[in-house]
N, C-alpha and C positions, 0 to 999 in steps of 0.2 A: 246485772249481778250474775245471772246464769252464764253469761259469756266469760266473765272473769273466773268463775268456778270451773268452767270447761277448760280454759287456758291453764289454770293451776293443775288440773287433772292431766291434761295432755303433756305438760312439762314433766310431771312426775313419772308418767308412763314412759316417756322418752328416756329419762334418766335410768329407770329400771331396766328398760330393754337394751339400751346402747352403752351405758357407762358402768353398769355394775359388773364387776369381775370378782369371782370367788376369792382369788388370791388377795384382793385389796380390801375385802370386807373386814377382816380383823383390824387393819390399819384405821379405817373410818370409824369402827367401833371405839378404838382407843382415842381417836380425836374427839369424838362426841363425849366420851367419858370425862375429858378435861373440862367440859362445860356443865357437867352434872352438878346441880346445886350451886353453881358459881364458885365452887371451892378453889379452882385454880386462880381465878381472878381475885378472890378474897385474899389468898396467900400473896399474890403479886402486890396488891394494895398494901398489905401489912409490911412486906419487904421494902417497898418504896418509902413507906412512912418511917421505917427504922433508920434510914440514912438521911442526913441533913440536906444533901444536895437534891434529893428527890422527894423530900417530905411533902412539899406543897403538891406535887404531882400525885402522890399517894392519897392524900386527903381529898383532892379533887376527884380522883378516880373512884374512891370509896363513896363519895357523895353521889356521883353519877350512877354507880352500881346500885346503891340503895334506892335512889329515885326510880331507876329503871325497873327494879324488882317490884316496888310498890305500884307503879303504873301498870306494868305488864301482868304480873301474877295476881295482884289483889284487886285491880280495877277492871282492866280490859278483858282478860280471859273469862271471867265469870259473867261479865255483861254481854259479851258476844256469844259465848258458849258454842263455838264452832267445833264440831266433832273432828277427830283425827282422820286423816285420809283413809286409813285402813278400816275405819268404822263405817265409812260412807261408800267406799268402792272396794269390792272384793278383789279387784285386779291388783291393787297395791299390796305388796307383801312386805311387812316390816321385818327388818333384819336385827332388831333388838327387842327386848321385852317391851310389850305394848304399854306406853305411858297411859295413865288413867285420867290425867287432867285434860283440859281443853287444848285445842291446837293454836288458836289465834290470840295474840302473836307469839312468836317463838321466844321463850324465856332464855334458851341457850344463846340465841343470836343477840338478844338485847343485852344480856350480861356481858357477853364477849366484847361487843362493840362499845358498850358503855365505858369500859376501861380502856380498850384499845384506842378509841378516838381521843380520849384524854391524853394518852401516851403520845399519840401522833402530834398533838398540839404542843405538848409540854416537854417531851424528852429530846435530847440531842441525837443526831446521827442515826445509825442503824437501830438503836434501841427504840426508836419511834416507829419503825416499820415492822419489826418482828411481831409485836402484839396484833397488828392489823392483819398480817398474813395468817396468824393462828386463828383470829376471830373469823376471817373469811373461810378458813378450812372447817371450823366448827359449824358455821352456818351451812356450808355445803353438805357436811356430814348428815345434817338433819333431813335433807332432801334425799341423799343417797340411801340412807337407812329407811326411808319411807314413813317417817313419823311427822313430817310437816309439809304443808303446801308451800310453794314459792311465795305466795302472798303473805303467809305467816312469817316467813323469814324476812321479807321486805319490811313488814310492819315492825318486827323486832328491831331491825336496823334503824328505822325511822324514829322509834322511841329512843333508842340509844343516841342517835344524832341529836335529838332534842335535849336529853338529860346531860350529855357531855358538853353541849354548847352552853346550857344554862349553868352547869357546875363551873366551867372554865370562866365564864363571865362573872359569876359570884365571887370566885376566888380572886380574880384580877381586881375587882372592885374593892373587895375586903382588904386585900394585902398590898394594894398599890400605894405609893407614897402620896400623902395628902399635899395638895397645892395650896399655898397661902394666898 
């Protein structure tokens, strides 16, 4: 476990020392803002639900998002109680207001990929890729800004992979034509 913690720390320090550029910090702050409280993804789910062609995708994405929130924010975060990187290592300098909740797993990453992975599976063409790109950017922003370890982001992604897979299978089973 200590080795994984050290790897997490080394990756964060490398990002801080080699990838942070003052001119890009406002951009990454804006990207992370899109993940705050899941508001962007909630709005996307509502918009998808409003149109007949994408209604099933919107409902599936909302189910995945809600499941991810319950698992990540209500179960795992409090059970694991992992401090934020800047609370453990003074070398890590956060570039946004210090979040007060626990670090593991990343709620921003989970919410983003919970919806994006449903879109990837269910939407046509380029519309399936754009949410995944944005989700990846939001996940990276959490590292760039120094508020999550890479392991937190990976765990958030894995929870989202689980919730999106289960939500898609449930919807497929629920709404597939019955064979006689």
